[in-house]
ZADO-1210 file (C-alpha; in nm, 4 decimals, padded with zeros to 6 digits):
<atoms>
<atom x="-06.4592" y="-01.2318" z="07.9328" code="MET" pos="1"/>
<atom x="-06.6273" y="-00.9341" z="07.7840" code="THR" pos="2"/>
<atom x="-06.4902" y="-00.7503" z="07.4797" code="PRO" pos="3"/>
<atom x="-06.4173" y="-00.4394" z="07.6738" code="SER" pos="4"/>
<atom x="-06.2439" y="-00.6051" z="07.9676" code="SER" pos="5"/>
<atom x="-05.9302" y="-00.7529" z="07.7990" code="SER" pos="6"/>
<atom x="-05.9093" y="-00.6854" z="07.4167" code="PHE" pos="7"/>
<atom x="-06.0173" y="-00.3923" z="07.2108" code="PRO" pos="8"/>
<atom x="-06.3029" y="-00.4638" z="06.9775" code="LEU" pos="9"/>
<atom x="-06.0847" y="-00.3932" z="06.6706" code="SER" pos="10"/>
<atom x="-05.8441" y="-00.6733" z="06.7623" code="VAL" pos="11"/>
<atom x="-06.1258" y="-00.9178" z="06.8190" code="ILE" pos="12"/>
<atom x="-06.2751" y="-00.8251" z="06.4818" code="ALA" pos="13"/>
<atom x="-05.9422" y="-00.8809" z="06.3032" code="ALA" pos="14"/>
<atom x="-05.8986" y="-01.2231" z="06.4629" code="LEU" pos="15"/>
<atom x="-06.2513" y="-01.3162" z="06.3670" code="PHE" pos="16"/>
<atom x="-06.1939" y="-01.2135" z="06.0061" code="LEU" pos="17"/>
<atom x="-05.8654" y="-01.4103" z="05.9833" code="PHE" pos="18"/>
<atom x="-06.0299" y="-01.7229" z="06.1224" code="ALA" pos="19"/>
<atom x="-06.3270" y="-01.6910" z="05.8917" code="ALA" pos="20"/>
<atom x="-06.1107" y="-01.6471" z="05.5741" code="THR" pos="21"/>
<atom x="-05.8535" y="-01.9312" z="05.5587" code="PRO" pos="22"/>
<atom x="-05.7153" y="-01.8394" z="05.2121" code="THR" pos="23"/>
<atom x="-05.6046" y="-01.5016" z="05.3431" code="LEU" pos="24"/>
<atom x="-05.3280" y="-01.6664" z="05.5431" code="ALA" pos="25"/>
<atom x="-05.1703" y="-01.7852" z="05.2164" code="PHE" pos="26"/>
<atom x="-05.2177" y="-01.4595" z="05.0322" code="THR" pos="27"/>
<atom x="-04.9519" y="-01.2669" z="05.2213" code="PHE" pos="28"/>
<atom x="-04.6711" y="-01.5197" z="05.1684" code="PRO" pos="29"/>
<atom x="-04.7492" y="-01.5280" z="04.7960" code="LEU" pos="30"/>
<atom x="-04.7064" y="-01.1545" z="04.7744" code="ILE" pos="31"/>
<atom x="-04.3897" y="-01.1297" z="04.9814" code="SER" pos="32"/>
<atom x="-04.2189" y="-01.4651" z="04.9387" code="SER" pos="33"/>
<atom x="-03.9029" y="-01.4379" z="04.7249" code="PRO" pos="34"/>
<atom x="-03.9338" y="-01.7978" z="04.6055" code="THR" pos="35"/>
<atom x="-04.2967" y="-01.7910" z="04.4909" code="SER" pos="36"/>
<atom x="-04.3880" y="-01.8167" z="04.1217" code="THR" pos="37"/>
<atom x="-04.6100" y="-01.6085" z="03.9001" code="ARG" pos="38"/>
<atom x="-04.7300" y="-01.7113" z="03.5529" code="CYS" pos="39"/>
<atom x="-04.5136" y="-02.0219" z="03.5913" code="GLY" pos="40"/>
<atom x="-04.1829" y="-01.8259" z="03.6252" code="THR" pos="41"/>
<atom x="-03.9713" y="-01.8532" z="03.9388" code="ALA" pos="42"/>
<atom x="-03.8579" y="-01.5258" z="04.0973" code="ARG" pos="43"/>
<atom x="-03.4919" y="-01.4801" z="04.1908" code="SER" pos="44"/>
<atom x="-03.4049" y="-01.5569" z="04.5459" code="SER" pos="45"/>
<atom x="-03.2761" y="-01.2060" z="04.6007" code="GLY" pos="46"/>
<atom x="-03.5991" y="-01.0389" z="04.5035" code="GLY" pos="47"/>
<atom x="-03.6108" y="-00.7227" z="04.2875" code="GLY" pos="48"/>
<atom x="-03.4666" y="-00.9097" z="03.9865" code="GLY" pos="49"/>
<atom x="-03.5851" y="-00.6406" z="03.7430" code="GLY" pos="50"/>
<atom x="-03.3954" y="-00.3721" z="03.9310" code="MET" pos="51"/>
<atom x="-03.0771" y="-00.5833" z="03.9349" code="ASP" pos="52"/>
<atom x="-03.0908" y="-00.6352" z="03.5573" code="ALA" pos="53"/>
<atom x="-03.1506" y="-00.2642" z="03.5009" code="TYR" pos="54"/>
<atom x="-02.8522" y="-00.1767" z="03.7200" code="ALA" pos="55"/>
<atom x="-02.6295" y="-00.4229" z="03.5362" code="ALA" pos="56"/>
<atom x="-02.7309" y="-00.2843" z="03.1968" code="ALA" pos="57"/>
<atom x="-02.6739" y="00.0704" z="03.3162" code="LEU" pos="58"/>
<atom x="-02.3265" y="-00.0190" z="03.4445" code="ALA" pos="59"/>
<atom x="-02.2372" y="-00.1883" z="03.1173" code="ALA" pos="60"/>
<atom x="-02.3493" y="00.1105" z="02.9121" code="SER" pos="61"/>
<atom x="-02.1414" y="00.3470" z="03.1216" code="SER" pos="62"/>
<atom x="-01.8134" y="00.1644" z="03.0448" code="LYS" pos="63"/>
<atom x="-01.5766" y="00.3217" z="02.7931" code="SER" pos="64"/>
<atom x="-01.5923" y="00.1575" z="02.4460" code="PRO" pos="65"/>
<atom x="-01.2941" y="-00.0584" z="02.3493" code="PRO" pos="66"/>
<atom x="-01.0220" y="00.1184" z="02.1508" code="PRO" pos="67"/>
<atom x="-01.0567" y="00.0852" z="01.7719" code="PRO" pos="68"/>
<atom x="-00.8657" y="-00.1941" z="01.6045" code="GLN" pos="69"/>
<atom x="-00.5556" y="-00.0690" z="01.4233" code="THR" pos="70"/>
<atom x="-00.3583" y="-00.2428" z="01.1514" code="THR" pos="71"/>
<atom x="00.0108" y="-00.2514" z="01.2401" code="PRO" pos="72"/>
<atom x="00.2316" y="-00.0561" z="01.0009" code="SER" pos="73"/>
<atom x="00.4459" y="-00.2704" z="00.7706" code="PRO" pos="74"/>
<atom x="00.8133" y="-00.2749" z="00.8612" code="PRO" pos="75"/>
<atom x="01.0191" y="-00.0040" z="00.6943" code="GLN" pos="76"/>
<atom x="01.1939" y="-00.1184" z="00.3785" code="LEU" pos="77"/>
<atom x="01.5683" y="-00.1679" z="00.4247" code="LYS" pos="78"/>
<atom x="01.8124" y="-00.2659" z="00.1494" code="LEU" pos="79"/>
<atom x="02.1841" y="-00.3324" z="00.1583" code="ASP" pos="80"/>
<atom x="02.3405" y="-00.0668" z="-00.0705" code="PRO" pos="81"/>
<atom x="02.6197" y="-00.3038" z="-00.1751" code="SER" pos="82"/>
<atom x="02.3557" y="-00.5441" z="-00.3119" code="GLU" pos="83"/>
<atom x="02.1360" y="-00.2777" z="-00.4729" code="THR" pos="84"/>
<atom x="02.1493" y="-00.1247" z="-00.8207" code="ALA" pos="85"/>
<atom x="01.9529" y="00.1727" z="-00.9488" code="LEU" pos="86"/>
<atom x="01.8867" y="00.0996" z="-01.3162" code="VAL" pos="87"/>
<atom x="01.8059" y="00.4215" z="-01.5046" code="LEU" pos="88"/>
<atom x="01.6417" y="00.3568" z="-01.8394" code="ILE" pos="89"/>
<atom x="01.6607" y="00.6064" z="-02.1261" code="GLU" pos="90"/>
<atom x="01.7064" y="00.9343" z="-01.9400" code="TYR" pos="91"/>
<atom x="01.7951" y="01.0847" z="-02.2750" code="GLN" pos="92"/>
<atom x="01.7101" y="01.4157" z="-02.4385" code="ASN" pos="93"/>
<atom x="01.4580" y="01.2660" z="-02.6794" code="GLU" pos="94"/>
<atom x="01.2326" y="01.2054" z="-02.3775" code="PHE" pos="95"/>
<atom x="01.3560" y="01.4407" z="-02.1059" code="ALA" pos="96"/>
<atom x="01.4487" y="01.7638" z="-02.2828" code="SER" pos="97"/>
<atom x="01.1888" y="02.0093" z="-02.4126" code="PRO" pos="98"/>
<atom x="01.3820" y="01.9985" z="-02.7395" code="ASN" pos="99"/>
<atom x="01.3500" y="01.6216" z="-02.7662" code="GLY" pos="100"/>
<atom x="01.1384" y="01.4675" z="-03.0397" code="LYS" pos="101"/>
<atom x="00.9365" y="01.2627" z="-02.7870" code="LEU" pos="102"/>
<atom x="00.9142" y="01.5164" z="-02.5056" code="TYR" pos="103"/>
<atom x="00.5630" y="01.6338" z="-02.5931" code="SER" pos="104"/>
<atom x="00.4378" y="01.2754" z="-02.5699" code="ALA" pos="105"/>
<atom x="00.5593" y="01.2335" z="-02.2108" code="VAL" pos="106"/>
<atom x="00.5425" y="01.5905" z="-02.0803" code="GLN" pos="107"/>
<atom x="00.2108" y="01.5523" z="-01.9010" code="ALA" pos="108"/>
<atom x="00.3279" y="01.2440" z="-01.7131" code="CYS" pos="109"/>
<atom x="00.6689" y="01.3971" z="-01.6336" code="ILE" pos="110"/>
<atom x="00.4911" y="01.6897" z="-01.4733" code="GLU" pos="111"/>
<atom x="00.2342" y="01.4664" z="-01.3050" code="HIS" pos="112"/>
<atom x="00.4991" y="01.2593" z="-01.1253" code="THR" pos="113"/>
<atom x="00.7710" y="01.5284" z="-01.1121" code="ASN" pos="114"/>
<atom x="00.9883" y="01.2415" z="-01.2227" code="MET" pos="115"/>
<atom x="01.2971" y="01.4276" z="-01.3448" code="LEU" pos="116"/>
<atom x="01.3408" y="01.6100" z="-01.0150" code="HIS" pos="117"/>
<atom x="01.2680" y="01.2958" z="-00.8143" code="ASN" pos="118"/>
<atom x="01.5006" y="01.0861" z="-01.0298" code="SER" pos="119"/>
<atom x="01.7924" y="01.3232" z="-00.9816" code="TYR" pos="120"/>
<atom x="01.7436" y="01.3277" z="-00.6044" code="ASN" pos="121"/>
<atom x="01.7102" y="00.9491" z="-00.5893" code="LEU" pos="122"/>
<atom x="02.0166" y="00.8917" z="-00.8074" code="MET" pos="123"/>
<atom x="02.2244" y="01.1270" z="-00.5924" code="THR" pos="124"/>
<atom x="02.1063" y="00.9718" z="-00.2645" code="SER" pos="125"/>
<atom x="02.1615" y="00.6147" z="-00.3758" code="MET" pos="126"/>
<atom x="02.5026" y="00.6952" z="-00.5228" code="ARG" pos="127"/>
<atom x="02.6082" y="00.8604" z="-00.1964" code="ASN" pos="128"/>
<atom x="02.4765" y="00.5614" z="-00.0007" code="ALA" pos="129"/>
<atom x="02.7037" y="00.3236" z="-00.1937" code="GLY" pos="130"/>
<atom x="02.4507" y="00.1726" z="-00.4319" code="CYS" pos="131"/>
<atom x="02.5456" y="00.0819" z="-00.7885" code="HIS" pos="132"/>
<atom x="02.4161" y="00.3236" z="-01.0521" code="ILE" pos="133"/>
<atom x="02.3596" y="00.1810" z="-01.4007" code="MET" pos="134"/>
<atom x="02.2486" y="00.3899" z="-01.7011" code="HIS" pos="135"/>
<atom x="02.0704" y="00.2140" z="-01.9864" code="VAL" pos="136"/>
<atom x="02.0480" y="00.4286" z="-02.3005" code="PRO" pos="137"/>
<atom x="01.8986" y="00.3192" z="-02.6303" code="ILE" pos="138"/>
<atom x="02.1112" y="00.4158" z="-02.9340" code="ILE" pos="139"/>
<atom x="02.0858" y="00.3282" z="-03.3028" code="PHE" pos="140"/>
<atom x="02.3201" y="00.3828" z="-03.5913" code="ASP" pos="141"/>
<atom x="02.2190" y="00.6393" z="-03.8481" code="GLU" pos="142"/>
<atom x="01.9432" y="00.4947" z="-04.0606" code="GLY" pos="143"/>
<atom x="01.8313" y="00.2579" z="-03.7830" code="HIS" pos="144"/>
<atom x="01.9386" y="-00.0467" z="-03.9796" code="ALA" pos="145"/>
<atom x="01.9201" y="-00.2553" z="-03.6607" code="GLN" pos="146"/>
<atom x="01.5383" y="-00.2226" z="-03.6624" code="ILE" pos="147"/>
<atom x="01.3466" y="-00.4622" z="-03.8840" code="GLY" pos="148"/>
<atom x="01.0025" y="-00.4088" z="-03.7294" code="ALA" pos="149"/>
<atom x="00.7225" y="-00.3096" z="-03.9671" code="THR" pos="150"/>
<atom x="00.4864" y="-00.1878" z="-03.6944" code="SER" pos="151"/>
<atom x="00.4758" y="-00.0783" z="-03.3339" code="GLY" pos="152"/>
<atom x="00.6998" y="00.1452" z="-03.1296" code="ILE" pos="153"/>
<atom x="01.0282" y="00.0353" z="-03.2876" code="LEU" pos="154"/>
<atom x="00.8917" y="00.1203" z="-03.6322" code="LYS" pos="155"/>
<atom x="00.7978" y="00.4605" z="-03.4884" code="GLY" pos="156"/>
<atom x="01.1542" y="00.5138" z="-03.3630" code="ILE" pos="157"/>
<atom x="01.2909" y="00.4290" z="-03.7051" code="GLN" pos="158"/>
<atom x="01.0485" y="00.6535" z="-03.8909" code="ASP" pos="159"/>
<atom x="01.1105" y="00.9398" z="-03.6484" code="GLY" pos="160"/>
<atom x="01.4880" y="00.8998" z="-03.6672" code="LYS" pos="161"/>
<atom x="01.5101" y="00.9214" z="-03.2899" code="THR" pos="162"/>
<atom x="01.7966" y="00.8127" z="-03.0626" code="PHE" pos="163"/>
<atom x="02.0526" y="00.8237" z="-03.3443" code="GLU" pos="164"/>
<atom x="02.4126" y="00.7836" z="-03.2358" code="ARG" pos="165"/>
<atom x="02.5955" y="01.1161" z="-03.1817" code="ASN" pos="166"/>
<atom x="02.2708" y="01.3155" z="-03.2067" code="SER" pos="167"/>
<atom x="02.1621" y="01.5585" z="-02.9360" code="ALA" pos="168"/>
<atom x="01.8512" y="01.3481" z="-02.8732" code="GLY" pos="169"/>
<atom x="02.0554" y="01.0406" z="-02.7865" code="ALA" pos="170"/>
<atom x="02.2633" y="01.2218" z="-02.5240" code="GLN" pos="171"/>
<atom x="02.1918" y="01.1842" z="-02.1512" code="PHE" pos="172"/>
<atom x="01.9698" y="01.4548" z="-02.0054" code="TYR" pos="173"/>
<atom x="02.1662" y="01.7271" z="-01.8299" code="GLU" pos="174"/>
<atom x="02.0684" y="01.6361" z="-01.4714" code="THR" pos="175"/>
<atom x="02.1022" y="01.2608" z="-01.5276" code="MET" pos="176"/>
<atom x="02.4603" y="01.2434" z="-01.6482" code="GLN" pos="177"/>
<atom x="02.6691" y="00.9419" z="-01.5396" code="PRO" pos="178"/>
<atom x="02.9229" y="01.0161" z="-01.2680" code="ALA" pos="179"/>
<atom x="03.2552" y="00.8549" z="-01.1957" code="GLN" pos="180"/>
<atom x="03.1934" y="00.5023" z="-01.0731" code="GLY" pos="181"/>
<atom x="02.8601" y="00.4664" z="-01.2535" code="ASP" pos="182"/>
<atom x="02.8209" y="00.2001" z="-01.5206" code="MET" pos="183"/>
<atom x="02.6750" y="00.2474" z="-01.8685" code="ILE" pos="184"/>
<atom x="02.4924" y="-00.0557" z="-02.0049" code="VAL" pos="185"/>
<atom x="02.5578" y="-00.1102" z="-02.3739" code="SER" pos="186"/>
<atom x="02.3644" y="-00.2703" z="-02.6554" code="GLY" pos="187"/>
<atom x="02.0012" y="-00.1724" z="-02.5895" code="LYS" pos="188"/>
<atom x="01.8225" y="-00.1883" z="-02.9245" code="LEU" pos="189"/>
<atom x="01.4786" y="-00.2981" z="-02.8108" code="GLY" pos="190"/>
<atom x="01.2346" y="-00.2603" z="-02.5261" code="LEU" pos="191"/>
<atom x="01.3723" y="-00.4811" z="-02.2474" code="CYS" pos="192"/>
<atom x="01.6798" y="-00.3559" z="-02.0656" code="GLY" pos="193"/>
<atom x="01.8190" y="-00.7112" z="-02.0587" code="PHE" pos="194"/>
<atom x="01.7581" y="-00.8237" z="-02.4168" code="PHE" pos="195"/>
<atom x="02.0640" y="-00.7577" z="-02.6382" code="SER" pos="196"/>
<atom x="02.2503" y="-00.5810" z="-02.3529" code="THR" pos="197"/>
<atom x="02.5136" y="-00.6672" z="-02.0919" code="ASN" pos="198"/>
<atom x="02.2889" y="-00.5613" z="-01.8003" code="LEU" pos="199"/>
<atom x="02.2507" y="-00.9074" z="-01.6468" code="ASP" pos="200"/>
<atom x="02.6260" y="-00.9666" z="-01.6720" code="PHE" pos="201"/>
<atom x="02.7020" y="-00.6388" z="-01.4912" code="LEU" pos="202"/>
<atom x="02.4453" y="-00.7061" z="-01.2200" code="LEU" pos="203"/>
<atom x="02.5803" y="-01.0529" z="-01.1494" code="ARG" pos="204"/>
<atom x="02.9410" y="-00.9349" z="-01.1557" code="GLN" pos="205"/>
<atom x="02.8524" y="-00.6871" z="-00.8798" code="GLN" pos="206"/>
<atom x="02.6541" y="-00.9529" z="-00.6906" code="GLN" pos="207"/>
<atom x="02.3386" y="-00.7450" z="-00.7082" code="ILE" pos="208"/>
<atom x="02.0231" y="-00.8807" z="-00.5497" code="LYS" pos="209"/>
<atom x="01.7967" y="-00.5726" z="-00.5612" code="ASN" pos="210"/>
<atom x="01.7115" y="-00.3977" z="-00.8888" code="VAL" pos="211"/>
<atom x="01.5494" y="-00.0540" z="-00.8611" code="VAL" pos="212"/>
<atom x="01.3952" y="00.0814" z="-01.1833" code="LEU" pos="213"/>
<atom x="01.3321" y="00.4345" z="-01.3040" code="GLY" pos="214"/>
<atom x="01.2948" y="00.5967" z="-01.6458" code="GLY" pos="215"/>
<atom x="01.0927" y="00.5763" z="-01.9686" code="PHE" pos="216"/>
<atom x="00.8418" y="00.4473" z="-02.0662" code="LEU" pos="217"/>
<atom x="00.6455" y="00.3118" z="-01.7709" code="THR" pos="218"/>
<atom x="00.4345" y="00.0679" z="-01.9708" code="ASN" pos="219"/>
<atom x="00.7015" y="-00.0202" z="-02.2248" code="CYS" pos="220"/>
<atom x="01.0729" y="-00.0420" z="-02.1422" code="CYS" pos="221"/>
<atom x="01.0246" y="-00.0198" z="-01.7638" code="ILE" pos="222"/>
<atom x="00.7612" y="-00.2925" z="-01.7706" code="GLU" pos="223"/>
<atom x="00.9624" y="-00.5183" z="-02.0018" code="SER" pos="224"/>
<atom x="01.2755" y="-00.4811" z="-01.7888" code="THR" pos="225"/>
<atom x="01.0795" y="-00.5347" z="-01.4675" code="MET" pos="226"/>
<atom x="00.9304" y="-00.8616" z="-01.5887" code="ARG" pos="227"/>
<atom x="01.2646" y="-00.9994" z="-01.7051" code="THR" pos="228"/>
<atom x="01.4435" y="-00.8954" z="-01.3857" code="ALA" pos="229"/>
<atom x="01.1728" y="-01.0697" z="-01.1843" code="TYR" pos="230"/>
<atom x="01.2052" y="-01.3907" z="-01.3847" code="GLU" pos="231"/>
<atom x="01.5850" y="-01.3761" z="-01.3506" code="CYS" pos="232"/>
<atom x="01.5442" y="-01.3929" z="-00.9743" code="GLY" pos="233"/>
<atom x="01.6181" y="-01.0334" z="-00.8741" code="TYR" pos="234"/>
<atom x="01.4175" y="-00.8486" z="-00.6109" code="GLU" pos="235"/>
<atom x="01.2608" y="-00.5747" z="-00.8216" code="VAL" pos="236"/>
<atom x="01.1486" y="-00.2301" z="-00.7052" code="TYR" pos="237"/>
<atom x="00.9657" y="00.0101" z="-00.9381" code="THR" pos="238"/>
<atom x="00.9737" y="00.3765" z="-00.8341" code="VAL" pos="239"/>
<atom x="00.6387" y="00.5237" z="-00.9295" code="LYS" pos="240"/>
<atom x="00.7364" y="00.8904" z="-00.9131" code="ASP" pos="241"/>
<atom x="01.0554" y="00.8280" z="-01.1150" code="CYS" pos="242"/>
<atom x="00.8876" y="00.6872" z="-01.4250" code="THR" pos="243"/>
<atom x="00.6688" y="00.8327" z="-01.6991" code="ALA" pos="244"/>
<atom x="00.4529" y="00.7123" z="-01.9877" code="ALA" pos="245"/>
<atom x="00.2859" y="00.8757" z="-02.2853" code="THR" pos="246"/>
<atom x="-00.0263" y="00.9318" z="-02.0730" code="SER" pos="247"/>
<atom x="-00.0995" y="00.9628" z="-01.7038" code="VAL" pos="248"/>
<atom x="-00.3800" y="00.7083" z="-01.7446" code="GLU" pos="249"/>
<atom x="-00.1471" y="00.4432" z="-01.8875" code="ALA" pos="250"/>
<atom x="00.1083" y="00.5136" z="-01.6139" code="HIS" pos="251"/>
<atom x="-00.1478" y="00.4763" z="-01.3354" code="GLU" pos="252"/>
<atom x="-00.3119" y="00.1698" z="-01.4891" code="MET" pos="253"/>
<atom x="-00.0013" y="-00.0485" z="-01.4994" code="VAL" pos="254"/>
<atom x="00.1030" y="00.0502" z="-01.1482" code="TYR" pos="255"/>
<atom x="-00.2404" y="-00.0509" z="-01.0255" code="GLU" pos="256"/>
<atom x="-00.2949" y="-00.3695" z="-01.2217" code="HIS" pos="257"/>
<atom x="00.0313" y="-00.5298" z="-01.3335" code="SER" pos="258"/>
<atom x="00.3405" y="-00.3880" z="-01.1604" code="PHE" pos="259"/>
<atom x="00.2586" y="-00.5334" z="-00.8164" code="PRO" pos="260"/>
<atom x="00.2676" y="-00.8811" z="-00.9748" code="MET" pos="261"/>
<atom x="00.6361" y="-00.8470" z="-01.0630" code="PHE" pos="262"/>
<atom x="00.7792" y="-00.5813" z="-00.8316" code="SER" pos="263"/>
<atom x="00.7472" y="-00.3911" z="-00.5088" code="THR" pos="264"/>
<atom x="00.6052" y="-00.0502" z="-00.5952" code="VAL" pos="265"/>
<atom x="00.7677" y="00.2339" z="-00.3983" code="VAL" pos="266"/>
<atom x="00.8138" y="00.6087" z="-00.4216" code="ASP" pos="267"/>
<atom x="01.1464" y="00.7871" z="-00.4311" code="SER" pos="268"/>
<atom x="01.1323" y="00.8999" z="-00.0683" code="GLU" pos="269"/>
<atom x="01.0731" y="00.5457" z="00.0526" code="GLU" pos="270"/>
<atom x="01.3634" y="00.4169" z="-00.1550" code="MET" pos="271"/>
<atom x="01.5992" y="00.6874" z="-00.0326" code="ARG" pos="272"/>
<atom x="01.5228" y="00.5880" z="00.3261" code="LYS" pos="273"/>
<atom x="01.5655" y="00.2198" z="00.2433" code="ALA" pos="274"/>
<atom x="01.9334" y="00.2524" z="00.1562" code="VAL" pos="275"/>
<atom x="02.0441" y="00.4967" z="00.4246" code="VAL" pos="276"/>
</atoms>
């Protein structure tokens, strides 16, 4: 058989080269085989593993991000009006009226919290809702003989002749007058609304569970009354925008650092909604 009679010379040459180079027969499978290894790492049986990983990453990146985590809102405060008393401490002219002897000391905080306006609205709303309204004035006889303190705020009251019985300064402020059905707590001669008064007796007689506090001064009589009410077992609520102190800084400080230990701090709008 001659090369030209049956096979083209190019075919014969290719066969000769294949026969003469035995390793070539194993080269092609190594390049194309999906199960062969390179650098000691097995390829995936599907081939094109790099492309599959790239496609998976691309698909993952195209997905919408998960919605942000949100903290559920606390349940709205709800109080039974028949078990709730608004205790209004010392809404008297000495503090609340521009003619009062102590008005200048609390004016900045009154304006900061708008407490007189808020207190009137809260008192009216809670009265209409059926809550008990209790007014706690502080009143001394002329000469303040009941005070024996030689220092501190009580000494200041004595020296300033403030809150004297039958004086204009001891009267309730014009927008915070007791209405029919309200109760006036008697006997307050100190800082705490319970000490020396009949407040606890009145609260228990009305089967009160919730005590809501507003008035003067935030870090004095309000704080003292709050602590005692808490220790007596009442649920106590302090209304931040219905109280005032002799400085905005003192007012804010106690609401931030101490009031949450003994009460639930609320604003007047929240409390109005709570008793509707």
